[in-house]
N, C-alpha and C positions, 0 to 999 in steps of 0.2 A: 547485604536483604534490598531490595527495589520496593520503589511505591506503585499499587493499581490504580488507574486514572479510570474509572468507567463513560466509556463512549456511546456507544448508541445499542436498544437490541437486536437483536439477529436477525429481525422479521424485517429491521430499517435497512438491509441489507441484501441483494441478492447479483446472480452472476449480470445482471444485467444491466445494476445501479449499483455500482461504488457507492461507498460511504465520504464525503470529505470532512474534517474534523480539523481548527485552528488548535494546533500544539502553544502553540506563541504567536506576537504578533508578526514574529517575521517565519514564522515556520510553520505548512497546513500539511497533516498526513493525508494520505488516499487509504482505505479499507476496503479490499477486494474479495470478495466472493469465487473460488477456482475449485472446483471437485471437490465442495463440501470441507472445506477447509477457508479460513481466512486471512487475510495477509495486510499486512501495515508497511508504505514506504510514503517514503518524501513526495510529495504529491509536483512535481517539478524535471524535468526532464533535464540529464546533466549535458547534452548536446544542443539543443536549444534555448533548453527551459520554457516549452509545450508542459501545460496541464496535463497528468498523465491521466487524473478520472474520465479523460475523453476520449483515452484510448480500448483500444481492445483484447481482450483476453480470451485463450485458448489452449488449454494442455496448461496451465501454470506457465504460461507466458505471455505477459503485458506488450503488446504494439504501440509504440506511440505513432498520434495519429498524421503529426504536421511531418515525421521524415521517415517514418516505419522504421525507429529503431525498437530493437528488441529488448525485454530484461525477464529473468528470471524470476518468479513475484516471492521464492523463497528464502532468495541469497541477495535480490536485488542488484546481480552481476550483470552489463551486458550481453548480450550473445552479436554484437558488432564492434565492439572497441575494447580489448583486454584492460583499459585504464578507466574505461566507465563504468560508472556503480553510482546505481541510487540508493540513498539511508533507506535503511529498513527497520523494522520495529517490532518488537515481540508481543504478542497478544496474546487472550487466555478468556475464553468462555466459560462463563459460571451462572446456571439457573438465567439460560438464553439471551445472556448480556456478554456485551466485549469489553474489556478492560484490558488497557495500556500498561504492560509492565515498564516503567521509568526506572533507572536508577538511579542513586543516592547522588 
């Protein structure tokens, strides 16, 4: 059983405004809202290191602003290269608040 870490209220995120959260000194995640669901990913593109929170989301697909790489929000898998993937994190919503589910 993992731990839950409160991240933010759901009203702090919209389709136009993702939410950034520093998980550790070296790891930042970004939370996107798409089609009434929330997705948490590492905030770095594996291709060239761009911040993914600056990207565009449409239909569950995130497009990186630098070179147009596309990622599935749910799995983190790149649609451009089979080897490229963004780390994803599990979320839960309780009482209009988002919690990150962390492994022990």
